[in-house]
C-alpha positions in Angstrom: 79.7 56.2 65.0 82.4 53.4 64.7 80.5 49.9 65.1 82.0 46.4 65.5 79.7 43.6 65.3 80.6 40.1 66.4 78.6 37.3 64.5 76.8 37.2 61.4 74.3 35.1 62.1 70.6 36.3 61.3 70.9 38.8 64.3 74.2 40.3 63.6 73.6 40.7 60.2 70.8 42.6 60.6 71.8 44.5 63.3 75.1 45.1 60.8 72.9 46.4 57.6 70.5 48.8 59.7 73.9 50.4 61.1 75.9 50.5 57.8 72.5 52.1 56.2 72.2 54.1 58.8 75.5 55.7 57.8 78.2 54.4 60.6 81.1 52.4 60.4 80.8 49.1 60.5 83.5 46.1 60.9 81.3 42.4 60.4 83.7 39.5 62.4 82.8 35.8 61.7 84.4 32.8 61.1 82.9 31.8 58.3 84.7 34.0 55.5 82.4 32.5 52.7 79.5 34.0 54.6 81.1 37.3 55.0 81.9 37.3 51.6 78.1 37.1 50.7 76.9 39.2 53.2 79.3 42.4 52.2 78.2 41.8 48.5 75.2 43.4 49.7 75.7 45.9 52.7 78.2 48.5 53.1 80.5 46.9 55.9 83.8 46.0 56.4 84.7 42.1 57.0 87.0 40.5 59.1 87.1 36.6 59.2 88.5 35.1 62.7 87.2 34.5 66.4 85.7 37.5 68.0 87.4 37.0 71.4 90.7 36.8 70.0 92.7 40.2 70.5 94.3 40.1 67.2 91.2 39.7 65.3 89.7 42.9 67.4 93.0 44.6 66.7 92.2 43.7 63.2 88.9 45.2 63.1 90.6 48.4 64.7 88.9 48.0 68.2 91.1 50.5 69.5 89.3 53.0 67.4 85.9 51.5 68.0 82.8 54.0 69.8 80.8 50.7 70.3 80.9 46.7 70.0 78.0 44.4 69.9 78.8 40.9 70.4 76.3 38.7 68.8 77.6 34.9 68.2 76.3 32.1 68.8 77.8 31.5 71.8 77.2 33.3 75.3 81.0 32.4 76.3 82.2 33.8 73.4 80.2 37.2 74.0 81.6 38.0 77.3 85.0 37.3 76.7 84.9 39.6 73.8 83.4 42.1 75.9 86.3 41.6 78.2 88.9 41.9 75.9 87.4 45.1 74.3 87.6 46.4 77.5 90.7 45.9 78.6 92.9 45.8 75.9 91.3 48.5 73.7 89.0 50.5 76.0 86.0 50.5 73.5 83.5 52.8 75.5 80.1 50.8 74.8 80.1 47.2 75.1 76.7 44.9 74.1 76.6 41.6 74.7 73.4 39.0 73.7 73.3 36.1 76.3 70.8 33.6 75.9 71.8 31.2 78.4 69.2 31.1 81.7 72.2 31.1 84.2 73.4 34.2 82.6 70.1 36.2 82.2 69.0 35.4 85.6 68.7 38.7 87.4 70.1 37.3 91.0 73.6 37.6 89.0 73.1 41.2 87.8 76.3 42.4 89.7 78.8 40.3 87.4 78.0 43.1 84.8 80.1 45.9 86.0 82.8 47.2 85.4 84.6 45.8 88.2 83.9 42.5 87.2 82.4 41.5 83.6 82.6 45.1 82.0 79.3 44.3 80.0 77.3 47.8 79.6 74.2 46.4 78.0 73.0 42.9 78.2 70.9 41.8 75.5 68.4 38.7 75.6 66.1 37.9 72.1 64.5 35.3 73.7 63.2 37.7 76.7 62.5 40.5 74.7 60.4 38.3 72.1 58.8 37.1 75.3 58.0 40.6 76.7 56.6 41.9 73.2 54.2 38.9 73.1 52.8 39.5 76.7 52.0 43.0 75.6 50.4 42.3 72.5 48.1 39.6 74.4 47.5 42.2 76.8 45.7 44.4 74.2 44.6 41.6 71.8 42.8 44.7 69.4 46.4 45.6 68.2 49.1 43.9 66.1 51.5 46.3 67.9 51.9 47.7 71.7 55.3 49.5 72.5 55.2 51.3 75.8 56.8 55.0 75.6 57.7 57.7 78.5 57.5 55.2 81.3 54.5 53.7 80.1 52.8 56.7 79.9 52.3 56.4 76.2 51.6 53.7 73.7 52.2 53.4 70.4 49.3 51.1 68.9 49.4 49.4 65.6 45.6 48.9 64.5 44.6 46.6 61.6 41.5 48.1 59.9 39.4 45.9 58.3 35.9 46.4 56.0 33.9 46.9 59.3 36.4 49.5 60.9 34.0 52.4 62.2 36.9 55.1 61.2 37.2 53.8 57.5 36.6 56.6 54.9 37.0 59.3 57.7 39.2 62.2 57.5 41.3 62.1 60.6 40.6 65.9 61.3 37.2 64.6 62.6 39.2 62.1 65.0 39.6 65.2 67.3 36.5 67.3 66.3 34.3 64.4 67.1 36.2 63.4 70.2 37.9 66.4 71.4 38.8 64.4 74.8 40.9 61.6 73.2 44.7 63.4 73.5 45.6 60.9 70.5 47.8 60.9 67.4 47.4 59.0 64.1 51.1 59.3 63.0 50.8 57.0 59.8 49.5 54.6 58.3 50.8 51.5 56.0 49.0 50.6 52.5 50.2 48.2 50.3 53.4 47.9 52.1 53.9 51.9 51.6 54.0 53.9 54.7 52.1 57.3 54.5 52.9 59.8 57.3 49.3 60.8 58.2 47.7 64.7 58.2 44.3 66.0 59.2 43.3 65.1 55.4 44.5 61.8 55.3 41.1 58.9 55.1 42.0 55.5 56.5 40.4 52.6 53.9 40.0 49.2 54.5 43.4 46.8 54.7 45.1 49.6 56.2 47.9 49.3 59.3 47.3 52.4 61.3 49.8 53.9 63.6 48.3 55.6 66.9 50.3 57.1 69.2 48.2 57.4 72.7 48.3 58.5 76.6 47.9 55.0 78.4 44.4 55.8 80.3 43.1 56.5 76.3 44.1 53.1 75.0 41.0 51.4 75.5 39.0 54.2 74.3 41.0 54.3 70.6 40.2 50.8 70.3 37.1 51.1 70.9 36.5 53.8 68.1 38.5 51.5 65.7 36.3 48.8 66.4 38.8 46.6 68.1 38.7 46.5 71.8 38.7 43.1 72.7 38.7 41.1 76.2 41.8 39.8 76.9 42.3 35.9 76.7 41.7 33.2 79.6 42.8 30.1 77.8 45.8 30.9 76.1 48.1 27.7 74.1 51.3 28.2 73.2 53.4 26.3 70.2 56.8 25.7 71.3 58.6 25.1 74.2 61.8 26.9 73.5 63.2 29.6 75.6 60.8 32.4 73.9 57.9 29.6 75.1 59.7 29.3 78.5 59.5 32.7 79.2 56.4 33.6 77.8 54.7 31.1 79.9 56.4 31.9 82.8 55.2 35.5 82.5 51.5 34.7 82.0 51.1 31.7 84.6 51.5 34.9 87.0 48.2 36.3 85.9 45.4 34.7 87.9 42.8 35.0 85.3 44.9 32.8 82.3 45.1 29.4 81.9 48.1 28.4 79.7 48.9 25.4 78.0 52.3 24.5 76.2 53.4 21.8 73.6 56.5 21.0 73.1 57.6 18.2 70.5 60.8 17.1 72.2 60.1 14.8 75.0 63.1 16.0 76.9 62.5 19.4 76.9 58.8 19.1 77.9 59.8 17.1 81.1 62.3 20.5 81.7 59.4 22.6 81.4 57.0 20.8 83.0 59.7 20.8 86.2 60.3 24.6 85.4 57.0 26.0 84.9 54.5 25.8 88.2 51.3 26.7 86.5 51.2 25.6 83.3 49.8 22.7 81.5 52.2 20.9 79.4 52.2 18.5 77.0 54.2 16.6 75.0 54.1 16.1 71.0 53.7 17.4 67.7 51.7 21.1 67.8 50.7 20.3 64.1 49.0 17.4 65.3 44.9 18.0 65.2 44.3 15.4 67.9 46.8 17.2 70.2 45.2 20.5 69.7 41.8 18.8 70.4 43.5 17.2 73.5 44.5 20.8 74.7 41.1 22.1 74.4 41.7 24.4 71.6 38.0 24.9 71.7 37.7 26.8 74.4 41.5 28.4 73.6 41.1 32.4 72.7 44.8 33.2 72.0 47.4 30.9 70.4 50.8 32.0 70.3 53.2 29.7 67.9 56.9 30.5 69.0 58.9 27.7 67.2 62.0 27.9 65.5 60.5 27.0 62.3 58.4 29.7 60.5 56.5 27.2 58.4 55.5 25.1 61.2 54.3 28.6 63.2 52.1 29.7 60.2 50.6 26.9 59.5 49.8 26.0 63.2 48.2 29.9 63.4 46.2 29.2 60.3 44.9 25.9 61.6 44.1 27.4 64.7 41.9 29.9 63.0 40.0 26.8 61.4 39.3 26.0 65.3 37.8 29.6 65.8 40.7 31.1 67.9 40.4 34.5 68.3 43.7 36.0 68.4 46.9 34.1 66.7 50.2 35.6 67.4 53.0 33.9 64.9 57.0 34.3 65.2 58.1 34.4 61.9 61.6 35.5 61.0 61.9 35.6 57.3 60.9 39.0 55.8 59.3 37.1 52.6 57.0 35.1 54.8 55.8 38.1 56.4 55.0 39.8 53.4 53.2 36.7 52.1 51.0 35.9 55.2 49.8 39.4 56.2 46.3 38.9 54.4 46.1 35.2 55.6 44.5 36.0 58.9 47.5 35.8 61.2 46.6 38.5 63.7 49.7 39.6 65.2 53.5 38.9 63.5 56.3 39.4 65.6 59.6 39.9 63.8 62.3 39.1 66.1 64.6 41.0 64.0 62.7 44.2 65.0 62.9 43.6 68.3 66.6 43.3 68.1 67.2 46.3 66.8 65.3 48.1 68.8 66.9 47.1 71.8 70.0 48.3 69.9 68.7 51.5 68.7 68.8 53.5 71.9 72.6 53.0 72.3 73.2 54.0 68.6 70.9 57.0 68.9 73.1 60.1 69.8 72.3 63.2 71.7 69.2 63.5 73.6 67.4 60.6 71.7 66.2 58.8 75.0 65.0 55.6 73.0 64.1 54.5 69.7 62.3 51.8 68.4 62.1 49.7 64.9 59.0 49.5 62.9 58.4 47.5 60.4 61.6 46.2 59.5 63.1 49.5 59.5 60.4 51.3 57.7 60.2 53.7 60.3 61.0 54.5 63.7 59.2 55.9 67.0 62.0 57.8 69.7 61.6 59.3 72.7 63.6 62.5 72.8 64.0 64.9 75.8 63.9 68.7 75.4 67.1 71.0 76.3 67.6 74.4 76.8 69.3 74.9 73.2 66.8 72.7 71.6 65.3 74.7 68.6 61.6 74.7 69.6 62.1 75.0 73.3 60.0 77.7 74.5 57.7 77.6 71.7 53.9 76.6 70.8 53.0 73.5 68.7 51.8 75.8 65.9 55.1 77.4 65.5 57.0 74.2 65.2 58.4 73.3 61.5 59.3 69.6 61.6 60.9 67.7 58.4 58.2 66.2 56.5 58.6 63.1 57.6 58.5 63.5 61.3 55.6 63.8 63.6 55.0 64.9 67.1 52.8 62.3 68.9 53.2 62.8 72.5 54.7 65.9 74.8 54.9 64.1 78.4 55.5 66.6 81.3 56.3 65.7 84.9 54.7 62.1 84.0 51.7 63.6 82.4 50.5 63.7 78.6 49.5 67.0 77.4 46.8 67.7 75.3 48.5 68.4 71.6 46.8 72.0 70.8 48.4 74.7 68.5 49.1 76.6 71.6 50.7 74.1 73.8 54.5 75.2 74.7 57.3 72.6 74.4 59.3 73.3 77.9 63.0 72.3 78.9 62.9 68.5 80.3 59.6 67.6 78.4 60.0 64.4 76.8 58.9 64.3 73.0 57.3 61.2 71.5 58.7 61.3 67.6 57.1 59.4 64.5 59.8 59.4 61.7 60.0 57.5 58.6 63.2 56.0 57.9 64.3 58.9 55.6 64.1 61.7 58.7 65.7 59.6 61.1 68.8 61.4 60.8 67.3 64.6 60.8 65.4 63.9 64.1 68.9 62.7 65.7 70.4 66.3 64.8 67.7 68.0 65.8 68.6 66.9 69.4 72.2 66.5 69.3 74.1 68.6 72.3 77.8 70.4 71.8 79.6 69.1 74.7 79.3 72.6 76.3 75.9 71.9 77.2 76.5 68.9 78.9 
C-alpha cells in the first residue's frame, strides 16, 4: 500500500515507522527538513519537505499514486485542507485526518465530513480515543488493558499476575479442565518484555502480563479467577485539565455513582473547565503539591488518573498517590523508555498514546476481510477481527483441523452476535467473526489468509 503521512511529530513519525515496518511504501511530509533527515536515518520512508496542504508538495509526494493519506500535522486546518487537496486534485481513495479542536470533533457537525462537503473519510482525535481507553480501564480496574471486540461481545483483557495470583504455576490446560463453563482463551503472556504465545502447557509465572480473550459475560469471572476482580471506583481524581482530562471528566460525570475531581495548574484553563463541566469539582493548582492533593481528599480517592503532557509529572503523581493508599493509578506515558522503567514501580495502568493512535489507523490499513486491528505493546502483537467468507481456507472446517501460523491464535468465534464455545468440534462458518491474536511477525500471514480476490466481492 502507498501511504502519505503528513506531519512528522510524535504521532506522524510513529505511524510512519509502523507502516514502513509493516511493508508499506511510505512518504513522510513535514516542514522541518532536519527532523525528516533524523527520522529517515532510522526508518524506510521517503521524506518530502514542505507544507502538506500545498498541491505542489503533494504532487512531489506522488499523491496521484497514493492509496491513503494520513494528515496528522499540529494544525487541524492544515489537515483539513490537505485532505481536500488530496481528494480534489489527486483522487486519493482514503483520507484520514487528525482533528483536535472541540469545534471540529463535535458530533453536531458530523455532516461536514462528507464527500459533498469536506472529503475526509475518517476523523481521528487522539484525545478522545485516549479518554475512551482510560474510561474502559477504570470500568474494569483489575485489568491494565481493556479492548472491546466484535461489537462488545468479546473483550481482550491484560491482567498482571503478582505473587498471590491463584493461577501462578498452573498449566493453562487446567483452566479449561477446572472451569469448563468459562469460554476464555489465554492468548499470550509477556515475561521479561518478551512475548510468549500460549499453548496448553504454558505456565503463568509471577510478574507475567497475561492477555485473555473472553466473552463479555465472563469478564468478571476471569478477573476473579486471576484474583483481580475489584469494585469500580466511586471517587476519581484527574490530574491535568488538557483535552484528555476534559473529555474523560465529561464521560465520567455522567455516571451517577462517581464523584470526579480535576486539578489543573493553569488558572485560565481551570476557569474554562469549571464553566464547561457540569458535575466535576475543578481545583486550580499544581497536582504535585501534597497540600493540594489533600485538599482534593486523596485519602478517600480510589482511582487517580494522571493525563498531563509531561510524562515525568504523571509518573511522580502516580507514585505519590500510591503512598496515600490509592487503589488504582492510571498514567499517560508517551516516552517508551519511561514505560519500560516504570513497569515494576506500582503504576497499575500505563496508557501509551502511540498504541492508541496506531490502532485507530490499523483497521484502515489491514486489507481483505479484516474488520479491525489493535496494536498491543508498541506493535509487539496485534488483536484482529476478521469475517469468514466463502473461499476462506478453513470455512466449513472444525477447529481441530485448523492449522494456523505458529504466532497466531483464534481467541473467539462470534456467530450472530453470540460467542461460541471453542471446542475441537466447533465448525467455522461463513459470516462468522473471528477474533485472532497474532505476534508482529505473523500479522502479514493473517492478512493474507483473509485476502479476497475481486471476483468474490
